[in-house]
C-alpha positions in Angstrom: 53.3 15.8 12.8 52.2 15.6 9.2 52.0 11.8 9.6 49.6 12.0 12.6 47.1 14.1 10.7 47.0 11.9 7.7 46.6 8.8 9.9 43.6 10.4 11.7 41.7 11.2 8.6 41.5 7.6 7.4 40.2 6.5 10.8 37.3 8.9 10.7 36.7 7.9 7.1 36.6 4.2 8.0 34.3 4.9 11.0 32.0 7.0 8.8 32.0 4.4 6.1 31.1 1.7 8.6 28.3 3.7 10.0 26.9 4.4 6.6 27.2 0.7 5.6 25.6 -0.3 8.8 22.7 2.0 8.2 22.1 0.8 4.7 22.5 -2.8 5.8 19.8 -2.4 8.4 17.5 -0.7 5.9 18.0 -3.6 3.5 17.1 -6.1 6.2 14.1 -4.2 7.4 12.8 -3.9 3.8 13.3 -7.6 3.3 11.3 -8.4 6.4 8.6 -6.0 5.2 8.4 -7.7 1.8 8.2 -11.0 3.4 5.1 -9.9 5.4 3.6 -8.4 2.2 4.0 -11.7 0.4 2.4 -13.6 3.3 -0.5 -11.2 3.3 -0.9 -11.6 -0.5 -0.9 -15.4 -0.2 -3.7 -15.2 2.5 -5.7 -12.7 0.4 -5.4 -15.0 -2.7 -6.5 -17.9 -0.6 -9.6 -16.0 0.7 -10.4 -14.8 -2.9 -10.3 -18.4 -4.1 -12.6 -19.5 -1.3 -15.0 -16.6 -2.0 -15.0 -17.4 -5.7 -15.9 -21.0 -5.0 -18.7 -20.0 -2.7 -19.9 -17.5 -5.3 -20.0 -20.3 -7.9 -21.9 -22.6 -5.5 -24.4 -19.9 -4.8 -24.9 -19.1 -8.5 -25.6 -22.8 -9.1 -28.0 -22.9 -6.2 -29.8 -19.8 -7.6 -30.2 -21.6 -11.0 -31.6 -24.7 -9.3 -34.1 -22.7 -7.4 -36.0 -22.1 -10.6 -36.5 -25.8 -11.1 -39.7 -27.3 -9.7 -38.3 -30.7 -8.6 -35.5 -28.9 -6.6 -38.0 -26.6 -4.9 -40.1 -29.6 -4.0 -37.1 -31.4 -2.6 -36.2 -28.4 -0.4 -39.7 -28.0 0.8 -39.9 -31.6 1.9 -36.5 -31.8 3.5 -36.0 -28.5 5.1 -39.6 -27.3 5.8 -41.3 -30.7 6.3 -44.0 -30.0 3.8 -46.0 -32.6 2.0 -47.6 -32.9 -1.4 -51.4 -32.9 -2.1 -53.0 -36.0 -0.7 -49.9 -37.0 1.4 -49.8 -37.4 5.1 -46.8 -36.2 7.0 -44.8 -38.9 8.8 -43.6 -37.9 12.3 -42.0 -40.8 14.2 -43.2 -40.8 17.7 -41.6 -42.0 20.9 -41.6 -45.7 21.6 -43.3 -46.6 24.8 -42.1 -49.5 26.9 -45.5 -51.1 27.1 -46.9 -48.5 29.5 
């Protein structure tokens, strides 16, 4: 009888040990997946930050150029269709087929 009791205890110990190892193994896997997602999010955020910084630099350069008269004149001509003093605006018309 003494041998039966001693053989049962190691079985429960092994089962409990396997359950504990399984639990910690699943925790390690889930934490690894979580860290993987965090690294992906960080990479995307870094990419967005780089794009925003480039856009910011472009806008700062545009702001500096807006203080220069030749650049303002260029924008007025190209985007607003304005003309200088004594100039006539050119608006291409439709071609007629001789009618």
